[in-house]
C-alpha positions as semicolon CSV with decimal commas, in nm:
position;residue;x (nm);y (nm);z (nm)
1;X;-2,504;7,919;-2,836
2;X;-2,368;7,969;-3,185
3;X;-2,020;7,887;-3,068
4;X;-2,153;7,577;-2,900
5;X;-2,348;7,468;-3,204
6;X;-2,034;7,482;-3,412
7;X;-1,829;7,288;-3,160
8;X;-1,691;6,986;-3,340
9;X;-1,900;7,045;-3,650
10;X;-1,734;6,752;-3,824
11;X;-2,006;6,654;-4,064
12;X;-2,250;6,889;-4,237
13;X;-2,609;6,776;-4,260
14;X;-2,680;6,762;-4,630
15;X;-2,967;6,517;-4,630
16;X;-3,332;6,613;-4,643
17;X;-3,451;6,653;-4,284
18;X;-3,138;6,467;-4,177
19;X;-3,294;6,134;-4,283
20;X;-2,977;6,030;-4,460
21;X;-2,769;6,089;-4,150
22;X;-2,653;5,731;-4,140
23;X;-2,290;5,811;-4,074
24;X;-2,377;6,053;-3,795
25;X;-2,234;5,924;-3,467
26;X;-1,948;5,778;-3,650
27;X;-1,928;5,924;-3,992
28;X;-1,839;6,261;-3,854
29;X;-1,554;6,109;-3,667
30;X;-1,305;6,045;-3,941
31;X;-1,242;6,416;-3,972
32;X;-1,205;6,466;-3,598
33;X;-0,865;6,310;-3,568
34;X;-0,755;6,358;-3,925
35;X;-0,419;6,478;-3,803
36;X;-0,342;6,126;-3,688
37;X;-0,323;6,010;-4,046
38;X;-0,217;6,324;-4,229
39;X;0,037;6,467;-3,994
40;X;0,205;6,709;-4,232
41;X;-0,102;6,882;-4,366
42;X;-0,211;7,212;-4,217
43;X;-0,522;7,215;-4,001
44;X;-0,820;7,338;-4,195
45;X;-1,174;7,413;-4,095
46;X;-1,498;7,325;-4,263
47;X;-1,614;7,625;-4,467
48;X;-1,918;7,798;-4,325
49;X;-2,225;7,842;-4,534
50;X;-2,361;8,191;-4,567
51;X;-2,726;8,229;-4,478
52;X;-2,818;8,275;-4,844
53;X;-2,629;7,962;-4,950
54;X;-2,775;7,762;-4,663
55;X;-3,131;7,855;-4,760
56;X;-3,080;7,689;-5,098
57;X;-3,018;7,352;-4,932
58;X;-3,341;7,352;-4,731
59;X;-3,705;7,295;-4,810
60;X;-3,976;7,562;-4,782
61;X;-4,124;7,604;-4,437
62;X;-4,421;7,379;-4,356
63;X;-4,525;7,546;-4,033
64;X;-4,820;7,728;-4,193
65;X;-4,953;7,441;-4,406
66;X;-5,283;7,256;-4,359
67;X;-5,094;6,935;-4,287
68;X;-4,916;7,091;-3,992
69;X;-5,234;7,251;-3,859
70;X;-5,362;6,895;-3,815
71;X;-5,041;6,807;-3,632
72;X;-5,087;7,106;-3,399
73;X;-5,432;6,978;-3,305
74;X;-5,285;6,637;-3,225
75;X;-5,021;6,803;-3,006
76;X;-5,278;7,020;-2,828
77;X;-5,473;6,707;-2,734
78;X;-5,193;6,456;-2,674
79;X;-4,954;6,650;-2,451
80;X;-5,206;6,746;-2,178
81;X;-5,360;6,399;-2,197
82;X;-5,019;6,236;-2,147
83;X;-4,958;6,440;-1,832
84;X;-5,310;6,368;-1,707
85;X;-5,262;5,994;-1,761
86;X;-4,926;5,989;-1,584
87;X;-5,070;6,188;-1,292
88;X;-5,363;5,948;-1,258
89;X;-5,121;5,652;-1,252
90;X;-4,949;5,808;-0,950
91;X;-5,241;5,967;-0,767
92;X;-5,344;5,885;-0,411
93;X;-5,664;5,733;-0,550
94;X;-5,474;5,474;-0,755
95;X;-5,488;5,128;-0,586
96;X;-5,113;5,088;-0,636
97;X;-5,031;5,400;-0,432
98;X;-4,980;5,210;-0,107
99;X;-4,711;4,995;-0,272
100;X;-4,471;5,285;-0,321
101;X;-4,586;5,558;-0,081
102;X;-4,305;5,460;0,161
103;X;-4,058;5,595;-0,099
104;X;-4,220;5,939;-0,097
105;X;-4,120;6,220;0,136
106;X;-4,283;6,543;0,246
107;X;-4,266;6,813;-0,018
108;X;-4,383;7,170;-0,057
109;X;-4,738;7,302;-0,011
110;X;-4,858;6,978;0,149
111;X;-4,770;6,760;-0,153
112;X;-4,563;6,444;-0,141
113;X;-4,225;6,443;-0,319
114;X;-4,070;6,157;-0,512
115;X;-3,703;6,185;-0,420
116;X;-3,636;5,813;-0,452
117;X;-3,382;5,836;-0,735
118;X;-3,051;5,790;-0,551
119;X;-2,843;5,993;-0,794
120;X;-3,085;6,284;-0,799
121;X;-3,138;6,273;-0,422
122;X;-2,761;6,289;-0,371
123;X;-2,736;6,600;-0,587
124;X;-3,055;6,768;-0,457
125;X;-2,976;6,708;-0,089
126;X;-2,618;6,833;-0,127
127;X;-2,703;7,131;-0,348
128;X;-2,677;7,385;-0,060
129;X;-2,327;7,256;0,023
130;X;-2,226;7,267;-0,343
131;X;-2,345;7,626;-0,370
132;X;-2,130;7,718;-0,069
133;X;-1,827;7,550;-0,230
134;X;-1,888;7,736;-0,558
135;X;-1,934;8,068;-0,376
136;X;-1,596;8,017;-0,207
137;X;-1,416;7,886;-0,515
138;X;-1,510;8,149;-0,773
139;X;-1,399;8,465;-0,583
140;X;-1,072;8,296;-0,485
141;X;-1,009;8,178;-0,842
142;X;-1,069;8,522;-0,992
143;X;-0,865;8,696;-0,722
144;X;-0,576;8,458;-0,782
145;X;-0,596;8,520;-1,156
146;X;-0,606;8,896;-1,117
147;X;-0,293;8,897;-0,899
148;X;-0,080;8,625;-1,056
149;X;-0,189;8,572;-1,418
150;X;-0,023;8,815;-1,662
151;X;-0,251;9,079;-1,811
152;X;-0,391;8,986;-2,149
153;X;-0,143;9,119;-2,398
154;X;-0,047;9,004;-2,746
155;X;0,213;8,757;-2,618
156;X;0,051;8,666;-2,287
157;X;0,075;8,293;-2,210
158;X;0,134;8,202;-2,574
159;X;0,494;8,109;-2,509
160;X;0,593;7,794;-2,320
161;X;0,818;8,018;-2,112
162;X;0,500;8,167;-1,964
163;X;0,384;7,918;-1,695
164;X;0,015;7,849;-1,653
165;X;0,002;7,971;-1,296
166;X;-0,375;7,915;-1,266
167;X;-0,299;7,543;-1,247
168;X;-0,135;7,601;-0,906
169;X;-0,463;7,734;-0,770
170;X;-0,652;7,446;-0,931
171;X;-0,419;7,198;-0,761
172;X;-0,447;7,359;-0,418
173;X;-0,825;7,388;-0,425
174;X;-0,873;7,038;-0,569
175;X;-0,659;6,889;-0,293
176;X;-0,875;7,052;-0,024
177;X;-1,201;6,982;-0,209
178;X;-1,126;6,614;-0,267
179;X;-0,996;6,566;0,088
180;X;-1,325;6,692;0,232
181;X;-1,520;6,477;-0,013
182;X;-1,322;6,151;0,010
183;X;-1,091;6,188;0,308
184;X;-0,780;5,972;0,293
185;X;-0,908;5,807;-0,024
186;X;-0,745;6,099;-0,205
187;X;-0,424;5,893;-0,166
188;X;-0,580;5,613;-0,373
189;X;-0,683;5,861;-0,639
190;X;-0,333;6,009;-0,656
191;X;-0,174;5,664;-0,678
192;X;-0,386;5,577;-0,983
193;X;-0,334;5,919;-1,142
194;X;0,044;5,900;-1,090
195;X;0,068;5,548;-1,230
196;X;-0,115;5,653;-1,544
197;X;0,126;5,948;-1,583
198;X;0,422;5,712;-1,545
199;X;0,283;5,497;-1,829
200;X;0,263;5,805;-2,053
201;X;0,613;5,930;-1,976
202;X;0,780;5,591;-1,996
203;X;0,601;5,502;-2,320
204;X;0,617;5,842;-2,489
205;X;0,560;5,764;-2,860
206;X;0,613;5,388;-2,831
207;X;0,333;5,180;-2,981
208;X;0,277;4,995;-2,657
209;X;0,189;5,315;-2,469
210;X;-0,176;5,347;-2,589
211;X;-0,227;4,973;-2,532
212;X;-0,087;4,998;-2,179
213;X;-0,300;5,308;-2,115
214;X;-0,620;5,132;-2,213
215;X;-0,531;4,810;-2,030
216;X;-0,449;4,997;-1,710
217;X;-0,757;5,221;-1,709
218;X;-1,005;4,947;-1,796
219;X;-0,849;4,728;-1,528
220;X;-0,900;5,014;-1,280
221;X;-1,272;5,025;-1,370
222;X;-1,309;4,657;-1,288
223;X;-1,094;4,672;-0,974
224;X;-1,279;4,977;-0,842
225;X;-1,609;4,797;-0,890
226;X;-1,488;4,465;-0,755
227;X;-1,333;4,607;-0,439
228;X;-1,588;4,889;-0,389
229;X;-1,317;5,153;-0,376
230;X;-1,076;4,937;-0,169
231;X;-0,984;4,960;0,196
232;X;-0,635;5,058;0,306
233;X;-0,638;4,747;0,524
234;X;-0,651;4,540;0,204
235;X;-0,299;4,663;0,124
236;X;-0,150;4,623;0,473
237;X;-0,291;4,599;0,823
238;X;-0,064;4,880;0,934
239;X;-0,268;5,114;0,710
240;X;-0,602;5,030;0,872
241;X;-0,614;5,363;1,056
242;X;-0,643;5,544;0,722
243;X;-0,985;5,383;0,668
244;X;-1,125;5,587;0,958
245;X;-1,142;5,902;0,745
246;X;-1,349;5,851;0,432
247;X;-1,475;6,208;0,401
248;X;-1,829;6,299;0,302
249;X;-1,854;6,021;0,043
250;X;-1,687;5,687;0,097
251;X;-1,751;5,570;-0,260
252;X;-1,490;5,787;-0,433
253;X;-1,474;5,523;-0,705
254;X;-1,825;5,606;-0,829
255;X;-1,706;5,947;-0,951
256;X;-1,368;5,820;-1,066
257;X;-1,510;5,700;-1,399
258;X;-1,498;6,060;-1,524
259;X;-1,139;6,092;-1,406
260;X;-1,053;5,777;-1,600
261;X;-1,164;5,950;-1,922
262;X;-0,934;6,242;-1,846
263;X;-0,642;6,009;-1,780
264;X;-0,687;5,840;-2,117
265;X;-0,722;6,182;-2,282
266;X;-0,388;6,303;-2,145
267;X;-0,197;5,991;-2,244
268;X;-0,332;5,972;-2,599
269;X;-0,303;6,347;-2,662
270;X;0,057;6,321;-2,544
271;X;0,121;6,016;-2,765
272;X;-0,028;6,186;-3,074
273;X;0,171;6,504;-3,010
274;X;0,487;6,317;-3,115
275;X;0,335;6,244;-3,456
276;X;0,233;6,601;-3,532
277;X;0,406;6,836;-3,771
278;X;0,724;6,962;-3,604
279;X;0,635;7,319;-3,696
280;X;0,319;7,294;-3,489
281;X;0,516;7,237;-3,171
282;X;0,789;7,494;-3,221
283;X;0,824;7,687;-2,899
284;X;0,803;8,033;-3,053
285;X;0,518;7,968;-3,298
286;X;0,196;8,168;-3,263
287;X;-0,068;7,895;-3,275
288;X;-0,373;8,074;-3,142
289;X;-0,665;7,839;-3,224
290;X;-0,940;7,981;-3,441
291;X;-1,218;7,742;-3,338
292;X;-1,307;7,473;-3,085
293;X;-1,199;7,188;-3,310
294;X;-0,844;7,324;-3,325
295;X;-0,835;7,351;-2,946
296;X;-0,893;6,975;-2,933
297;X;-0,676;6,857;-3,222
298;X;-0,385;7,102;-3,197
299;X;-0,117;6,962;-2,964
300;X;-0,005;7,162;-2,665
301;X;0,356;7,275;-2,624
302;X;0,588;6,987;-2,535
303;X;0,645;7,134;-2,190
304;X;0,272;7,150;-2,119
305;X;0,254;6,770;-2,093
306;X;0,397;6,790;-1,742
307;X;0,283;6,642;-1,411
308;X;0,156;6,970;-1,266
309;X;-0,072;7,054;-1,558
310;X;-0,177;6,690;-1,589
311;X;-0,295;6,665;-1,228
312;X;-0,461;7,007;-1,247
313;X;-0,657;6,879;-1,548
314;X;-0,739;6,537;-1,401
315;X;-0,863;6,681;-1,069
316;X;-1,012;7,012;-1,188
317;X;-1,274;7,073;-0,920
318;X;-1,568;7,219;-1,121
319;X;-1,575;6,922;-1,360
320;X;-1,444;6,648;-1,132
321;X;-1,764;6,489;-1,004
322;X;-1,976;6,466;-1,320
323;X;-1,808;6,642;-1,610
324;X;-1,883;6,745;-1,881
325;X;-1,577;6,584;-2,030
326;X;-1,293;6,788;-2,178
327;X;-0,977;6,677;-2,354
328;X;-0,636;6,769;-2,218
329;X;-0,547;6,968;-2,530
330;X;-0,867;7,172;-2,501
331;X;-0,814;7,239;-2,129
332;X;-0,456;7,362;-2,178
333;X;-0,557;7,562;-2,486
334;X;-0,819;7,750;-2,285
335;X;-0,557;7,838;-2,025
336;X;-0,301;7,956;-2,283
337;X;-0,554;8,125;-2,512
338;X;-0,847;8,214;-2,282
339;X;-1,196;8,234;-2,423
340;X;-1,414;8,538;-2,379
341;X;-1,744;8,423;-2,233
342;X;-1,998;8,710;-2,248
343;X;-2,188;8,799;-1,932
344;X;-2,511;8,756;-2,130
345;X;-2,421;8,393;-2,197
346;X;-2,348;8,329;-1,831
347;X;-2,678;8,485;-1,724
348;X;-2,860;8,274;-1,981
349;X;-2,710;7,953;-1,838
350;X;-2,795;8,057;-1,482
351;X;-3,157;8,119;-1,589
352;X;-3,172;7,786;-1,772
353;X;-3,041;7,598;-1,470
354;X;-3,293;7,761;-1,236
355;X;-3,578;7,689;-1,476
356;X;-3,469;7,323;-1,508
357;X;-3,451;7,286;-1,129
358;X;-3,801;7,430;-1,085
359;X;-3,934;7,200;-1,358
360;X;-3,782;6,896;-1,185
361;X;-3,936;6,998;-0,853
362;X;-4,276;7,043;-1,012
363;X;-4,269;6,706;-1,189
364;X;-4,152;6,517;-0,878
365;X;-4,438;6,673;-0,681
366;X;-4,692;6,609;-0,955
367;X;-4,615;6,248;-1,049
368;X;-4,417;5,969;-0,886
369;X;-4,273;5,780;-1,180
370;X;-3,943;5,677;-1,021
371;X;-4,108;5,530;-0,711
372;X;-4,359;5,342;-0,926
373;X;-4,080;5,204;-1,144
374;X;-3,872;5,096;-0,843
375;X;-4,162;4,896;-0,698
376;X;-4,314;4,801;-1,037
377;X;-4,645;4,919;-0,893
378;X;-4,860;4,915;-1,208
379;X;-5,094;4,622;-1,145
380;X;-5,433;4,678;-1,310
381;X;-5,320;5,010;-1,458
382;X;-5,433;5,072;-1,815
383;X;-5,190;5,005;-2,097
384;X;-5,166;5,379;-2,165
385;X;-5,083;5,449;-1,799
386;X;-4,805;5,189;-1,808
387;X;-4,673;5,343;-2,130
388;X;-4,668;5,688;-1,970
389;X;-4,489;5,554;-1,662
390;X;-4,219;5,420;-1,893
391;X;-4,197;5,738;-2,102
392;X;-4,187;5,983;-1,812
393;X;-3,923;5,770;-1,640
394;X;-3,696;5,834;-1,937
395;X;-3,784;6,204;-1,941
396;X;-3,696;6,234;-1,571
397;X;-3,363;6,060;-1,625
398;X;-3,288;6,309;-1,902
399;X;-3,391;6,606;-1,688
400;X;-3,194;6,481;-1,388
401;X;-2,873;6,444;-1,587
402;X;-2,930;6,773;-1,769
403;X;-2,946;6,959;-1,436
404;X;-2,643;6,786;-1,286
405;X;-2,428;6,837;-1,595
406;X;-2,541;7,196;-1,640
407;X;-2,463;7,281;-1,279
408;X;-2,101;7,170;-1,303
409;X;-2,060;7,310;-1,654
410;X;-2,189;7,647;-1,531
411;X;-1,939;7,636;-1,245
412;X;-1,659;7,590;-1,499
413;X;-1,802;7,860;-1,728
414;X;-1,801;8,109;-1,441
415;X;-1,436;8,011;-1,394
416;X;-1,358;8,089;-1,759
417;X;-1,342;7,726;-1,882
418;X;-1,596;7,620;-2,144
419;X;-1,663;7,247;-2,153
420;X;-1,892;7,101;-2,422
421;X;-2,263;7,111;-2,343
422;X;-2,397;6,759;-2,287
423;X;-2,773;6,777;-2,341
424;X;-2,839;6,972;-2,659
425;X;-3,184;6,828;-2,724
426;X;-3,472;6,708;-2,511
427;X;-3,491;6,331;-2,497
428;X;-3,832;6,345;-2,670
429;X;-3,682;6,547;-2,957
430;X;-3,496;6,253;-3,112
431;X;-3,601;6,027;-3,397
432;X;-3,259;5,881;-3,476
433;X;-3,064;5,641;-3,257
434;X;-2,745;5,798;-3,388
435;X;-2,866;6,151;-3,324
436;X;-2,996;6,052;-2,980
437;X;-2,653;5,930;-2,874
438;X;-2,484;6,248;-2,990
439;X;-2,732;6,479;-2,816
440;X;-2,779;6,278;-2,494
441;X;-2,420;6,295;-2,362
442;X;-2,244;6,500;-2,626
443;X;-1,911;6,551;-2,450
444;X;-1,881;6,174;-2,392
445;X;-1,973;6,112;-2,755
446;X;-1,698;6,349;-2,872
447;X;-1,455;6,174;-2,640
448;X;-1,559;5,832;-2,779
449;X;-1,514;5,953;-3,136
450;X;-1,165;6,090;-3,073
451;X;-1,020;5,816;-2,856
452;X;-1,202;5,497;-2,961
453;X;-1,405;5,525;-3,280
454;X;-1,149;5,688;-3,510
455;X;-0,855;5,475;-3,389
456;X;-1,069;5,167;-3,463
457;X;-1,114;5,274;-3,826
458;X;-1,413;5,509;-3,816
459;X;-1,678;5,465;-4,083
460;X;-1,476;5,202;-4,268
461;X;-1,563;4,949;-3,997
462;X;-1,876;5,111;-3,856
463;X;-2,080;4,791;-3,855
464;X;-1,823;4,629;-3,627
465;X;-1,667;4,892;-3,405
466;X;-2,002;5,019;-3,273
467;X;-2,014;4,694;-3,073
468;X;-1,679;4,777;-2,914
469;X;-1,789;5,136;-2,855
470;X;-2,116;5,055;-2,680
471;X;-1,967;4,768;-2,482
472;X;-1,715;5,017;-2,342
473;X;-1,991;5,275;-2,282
474;X;-2,192;5,017;-2,085
475;X;-1,893;4,900;-1,879
476;X;-1,791;5,261;-1,815
477;X;-2,135;5,344;-1,675
478;X;-2,149;5,042;-1,449
479;X;-2,034;4,682;-1,465
480;X;-2,359;4,489;-1,463
481;X;-2,562;4,276;-1,701
482;X;-2,847;4,527;-1,735
483;X;-2,621;4,795;-1,882
484;X;-2,437;4,544;-2,101
485;X;-2,776;4,446;-2,242
486;X;-2,848;4,815;-2,298
487;X;-2,519;4,867;-2,483
488;X;-2,571;4,566;-2,707
489;X;-2,933;4,659;-2,777
490;X;-2,823;5,010;-2,879
491;X;-2,566;4,857;-3,115
492;X;-2,825;4,619;-3,255
493;X;-3,087;4,890;-3,300
494;X;-2,844;5,122;-3,476
495;X;-2,786;4,869;-3,753
496;X;-3,139;4,892;-3,905
497;X;-3,106;5,271;-3,918
498;X;-2,773;5,246;-4,099
499;X;-2,907;4,988;-4,345
500;X;-3,238;5,169;-4,405
501;X;-3,056;5,497;-4,453
502;X;-2,846;5,346;-4,729
503;X;-3,137;5,172;-4,901
504;X;-3,377;5,468;-4,877
505;X;-3,121;5,746;-4,916
506;X;-3,218;6,093;-5,031
507;X;-3,011;6,048;-5,345
508;X;-3,230;5,755;-5,453
509;X;-3,568;5,845;-5,307
510;X;-3,556;6,218;-5,240
511;X;-3,768;6,310;-5,543
512;X;-4,055;6,085;-5,435
513;X;-4,345;6,304;-5,307
514;X;-4,397;6,088;-4,998
515;X;-4,031;6,049;-4,905
516;X;-4,075;6,262;-4,592
517;X;-4,360;6,040;-4,475
518;X;-4,157;5,726;-4,544
519;X;-3,882;5,872;-4,328
520;X;-4,138;5,946;-4,055
521;X;-4,240;5,578;-4,054
522;X;-3,875;5,485;-4,009
523;X;-3,844;5,744;-3,733
524;X;-4,136;5,587;-3,544
525;X;-3,956;5,253;-3,551
526;X;-3,637;5,418;-3,428
527;X;-3,815;5,591;-3,141
528;X;-3,975;5,266;-3,024
529;X;-3,641;5,086;-3,034
530;X;-3,469;5,368;-2,841
531;X;-3,741;5,366;-2,574
532;X;-3,704;4,989;-2,540
533;X;-3,325;4,998;-2,507
534;X;-3,328;5,277;-2,249
535;X;-3,601;5,111;-2,045
536;X;-3,379;4,804;-2,025
537;X;-3,069;5,000;-1,928
538;X;-3,198;5,270;-1,696
539;X;-3,554;5,198;-1,580
540;X;-3,730;4,863;-1,562
541;X;-3,451;4,627;-1,662
542;X;-3,482;4,339;-1,909
543;X;-3,756;4,149;-1,725
544;X;-3,960;4,460;-1,650
545;X;-3,941;4,572;-2,012
546;X;-4,050;4,227;-2,134
547;X;-4,345;4,251;-1,896
548;X;-4,445;4,592;-2,032
549;X;-4,430;4,466;-2,391
550;X;-4,630;4,155;-2,299
551;X;-4,898;4,374;-2,140
552;X;-4,915;4,583;-2,455
553;X;-4,993;4,282;-2,673
554;X;-5,217;4,095;-2,431
555;X;-5,547;4,263;-2,511
556;X;-5,749;4,457;-2,765
557;X;-5,702;4,766;-2,552
558;X;-5,326;4,718;-2,584
559;X;-5,339;4,706;-2,962
560;X;-5,561;5,016;-2,977
561;X;-5,324;5,200;-2,743
562;X;-5,027;5,093;-2,955
563;X;-5,192;5,225;-3,272
564;X;-5,267;5,555;-3,102
565;X;-4,905;5,582;-2,985
566;X;-4,776;5,504;-3,334
567;X;-4,993;5,781;-3,478
568;X;-4,874;6,029;-3,215
569;X;-4,511;5,935;-3,278
570;X;-4,561;5,981;-3,653
571;X;-4,683;6,336;-3,590
572;X;-4,397;6,393;-3,346
573;X;-4,145;6,281;-3,610
574;X;-4,289;6,522;-3,867
575;X;-4,257;6,809;-3,621
576;X;-3,899;6,709;-3,545
577;X;-3,813;6,702;-3,916
578;X;-3,939;7,056;-3,953
579;X;-3,751;7,169;-3,641
580;X;-3,430;7,039;-3,803
581;X;-3,512;7,224;-4,125
582;X;-3,574;7,545;-3,931
583;X;-3,236;7,509;-3,764
584;X;-3,069;7,463;-4,101
585;X;-3,243;7,774;-4,236
586;X;-3,091;7,968;-3,946
587;X;-2,748;7,821;-4,017
588;X;-2,739;7,598;-3,708
589;X;-2,579;7,256;-3,745
590;X;-2,644;7,046;-3,436
591;X;-2,571;6,720;-3,620
592;X;-2,841;6,530;-3,436
């Protein structure tokens, strides 16, 4: 994990409990692509603190103080009570049960199972098939490497004269894999991928190339959505017969959004490679990267920006369906300068994935939050029950995505390719909108920083370009009003955090005895805003969220419940602050 924690460590956390982390999502970005503006300076890395030096920047531990003993009592009461309340809201005895029971299916040990989330059901139901694919892929991949990849010597693969032969296996397997998944629609995918490559090669270092890249790929997002993946008959009636074979999943376009990110990555990495120091791209130069940041920012050899490697990257089977997202430079770097991934690390990720799967199964047998949300079956439920339905919906979305992303990341890890980890914190372990974004979908956040945020000016125009960033994020997820509202709400809710962080910065207020408690009050506000935005985008929608808020303020019981929730969130924020401090004492910098 240490290597992962240091991945893209672009901004050190110097503020007390990270309360002054107002540049976070964005402020770290200006260093990420620094080579775009300072092309002739050598690549440097952020100096690492020693453990002794790091201890001087932290506060004494509060875990064994009287204040925190009170917080432990609150936790011991609140957590079980939250689960009990959510379970009661979805029990057979609840009058609303009949409204959503048709969405439940038979589970284990005589219990009903809530498998009504389409995305999760698709993954869960196809997991046996995916495991078969992985069990075929990995032995073949390692056998191919052992026979055809040169043994690891001092000069192995470091020269452009040494071809990256693993890409030939990637191409062959991806062609078969995608054909079984999407049938003849693989031709549509290749047409888009090839057109994007043509834009890169025709434009090279011309200023219009990045503009054309963005215009083409955003247009593809809209066209894919508008035409639902297209039919061959739409192009010419003579091609109608090709529509008969759509593979296992007709909607190839749903997964293509991740491919679109890889296409942009190739084109812009290629474009920036022309502006790099000439010495960095000399064919005989030993450029072995020393950290993950260099793998991303250091251009590949000129010959590596070829069609074969490009397609192998764009269609790389383990990461094709759901990511996590890698950059082209990083992918090629890991093939030229392979990482050593310890067996202990791989076993740890296998254990984590199994534990997460078992947790998801337990929760979906124990409470039916998704089915309740789909049918809005909360009439006459208490305000606290409605609040728990909303909260656990968000937790289940987090857990669902964590499992899906970890499955495909583990597949790549077992293949020797390390993509960034996406979920580095639990959704309930966030008190900052900025930190939440970075820890929720970290690889996407890193991609956004490199290819959108920094080119738009980084922190110099933070108040403006976050609107562009989150509009793109919303459109990329899905083109609908609900997600646009989510993106704009996130942008709006980030602004108070940025402003408050500057007004109540550690430099000005850090010596005040109650500064930590003031920050906790701000954290409570942030958490409420984040819950609201994510309910709009991923759970109840705008109208459903307005209804929940109206219910909260419609009675004395609602106000009492709200006060209790505010108190619990205050305690939660204090615990989170101390968790961050503990991480800093151990020299971990998660930046969120």
